[in-house]
C-alpha positions in Angstrom: -10.2 -86.0 34.9 -7.7 -87.8 37.3 -5.1 -85.5 38.8 -1.8 -85.3 37.1 1.5 -87.0 38.5 2.7 -83.5 39.2 -0.4 -82.6 41.5 0.3 -86.1 43.2 3.5 -84.9 44.3 2.6 -81.3 45.4 1.4 -82.1 48.8 4.9 -84.1 49.6 7.2 -81.2 48.1 8.6 -79.1 50.7 7.5 -75.3 50.3 10.1 -73.3 48.3 10.6 -70.6 51.0 9.2 -69.9 54.6 5.8 -68.9 54.1 5.1 -70.9 51.3 2.8 -73.3 52.9 -0.3 -71.5 51.3 1.1 -73.2 48.1 1.4 -76.7 49.2 -1.9 -77.8 48.4 -2.4 -75.5 45.4 -1.6 -76.6 41.8 1.9 -75.5 40.8 1.0 -74.2 37.3 -2.0 -73.2 35.3 -1.6 -76.4 32.9 -1.8 -78.5 36.2 -5.1 -76.7 37.2 -6.4 -77.9 33.9 -5.9 -81.6 35.3 -7.9 -80.8 38.4 -11.5 -82.0 38.7 -12.7 -78.5 39.1 -10.1 -76.4 37.0 -12.0 -73.1 37.7 -11.6 -73.6 41.3 -8.0 -74.7 41.0 -7.2 -71.5 38.8 -8.7 -69.4 41.5 -6.8 -70.9 44.3 -3.6 -70.8 42.3 -4.5 -67.1 41.8 -5.1 -66.2 45.2 -2.0 -68.1 46.5 0.1 -66.4 44.0 -1.4 -62.9 45.0 -0.7 -63.8 48.8 2.8 -64.9 48.0 3.7 -61.8 45.9 2.3 -59.6 48.6 4.3 -61.4 51.4 7.6 -61.1 49.1 6.6 -57.5 48.4 6.7 -56.7 51.9 9.7 -58.7 52.7 11.7 -56.8 49.9 10.5 -53.8 51.3 11.8 -54.3 54.6 15.2 -55.3 53.1 15.7 -52.2 51.1 14.4 -49.9 53.9 17.9 -49.0 54.9 19.4 -49.3 51.6 19.7 -45.6 50.6 22.1 -45.0 53.7 24.5 -47.4 52.1 24.5 -45.8 48.8 27.3 -43.2 47.6 26.1 -39.9 47.6 26.4 -39.5 43.8 23.6 -42.2 43.6 21.4 -40.6 46.4 21.5 -37.2 45.0 20.2 -38.3 41.5 17.2 -36.5 40.5 14.1 -38.3 39.8 13.8 -38.9 36.0 10.0 -38.0 35.8 10.4 -34.9 37.7 13.6 -33.7 36.5 13.4 -30.5 34.2 15.9 -30.2 31.3 19.5 -28.8 32.2 18.9 -29.7 36.0 21.8 -31.6 37.6 23.3 -32.3 34.3 26.7 -32.0 35.7 26.3 -35.4 37.6 28.5 -38.0 35.9 25.6 -40.7 36.3 23.4 -38.5 34.6 25.6 -37.8 31.8 26.2 -41.5 31.4 22.7 -42.2 31.2 22.1 -39.4 28.6 24.9 -40.9 26.5 23.4 -44.4 26.7 20.0 -42.9 25.9 21.5 -41.3 22.7 23.4 -44.4 21.7 20.4 -46.5 22.1 18.2 -44.1 19.9 21.0 -44.0 17.2 21.2 -47.8 17.2 17.5 -48.0 16.9 17.8 -45.7 13.8 20.4 -47.9 12.5 18.5 -51.0 13.1 15.2 -49.6 11.4 17.3 -48.5 8.5 18.8 -51.6 8.2 15.4 -53.2 8.0 14.2 -50.8 5.4 17.7 -51.4 3.4 17.0 -55.2 3.6 13.4 -54.7 2.3 14.8 -52.6 -0.5 17.4 -55.4 -1.3 14.7 -58.0 -1.5 12.5 -56.0 -3.9 15.6 -55.5 -6.1 16.5 -59.1 -6.0 13.0 -60.0 -6.9 12.8 -57.3 -9.8 16.2 -58.8 -10.9 14.8 -62.4 -10.8 11.7 -61.4 -12.7 13.7 -59.5 -15.4 16.2 -62.5 -15.7 13.2 -64.7 -16.2 11.8 -62.3 -18.9 15.1 -62.4 -20.8 15.1 -66.1 -20.6 11.7 -66.2 -22.0 12.8 -63.8 -24.8 15.9 -66.0 -25.5 13.7 -69.3 -25.6 11.6 -67.4 -28.1 14.3 -66.2 -30.4 15.8 -69.7 -30.2 12.3 -71.2 -31.4 11.7 -68.6 -34.1 15.3 -69.7 -35.6 14.8 -73.2 -35.3 11.2 -72.8 -37.0 12.9 -70.9 -39.7 15.4 -73.4 -40.0 12.9 -76.3 -40.4 10.6 -74.2 -42.6 13.9 -73.6 -45.1 14.7 -77.4 -44.8 11.0 -78.1 -46.0 11.0 -75.9 -48.8 
């Protein structure tokens, strides 16, 4: 298969960020890899380049975040780790209280949403039953009308 038009422009595009040179000769997407002569090799190269870029960006982020805790207000620095926090520990912290309220509201909204879904299903079932009952009533009404017409025709012939 011939390379796609997007892969023709790959080598002419400038890297998005410093250090993105490893991506300059690699397909930009999985779809582009399928247009390459060896799609498996192209996908492997894309995977390796993406992994290298992710590692580089993670290291860069780690260095940028290294001094962040010194710039945070004490109320945020003192927050306990949610995974290791025991019930009742540091519950007087306003952020903890706000987080607990948000969790409670989310749980309530989830219950309301699931109740709404159940109510919607019940309404649909009732509407279906009403439709079936209306159809049955219409059928009975038609049968009665046909019987009357049959009796009238029978009397007219006698």
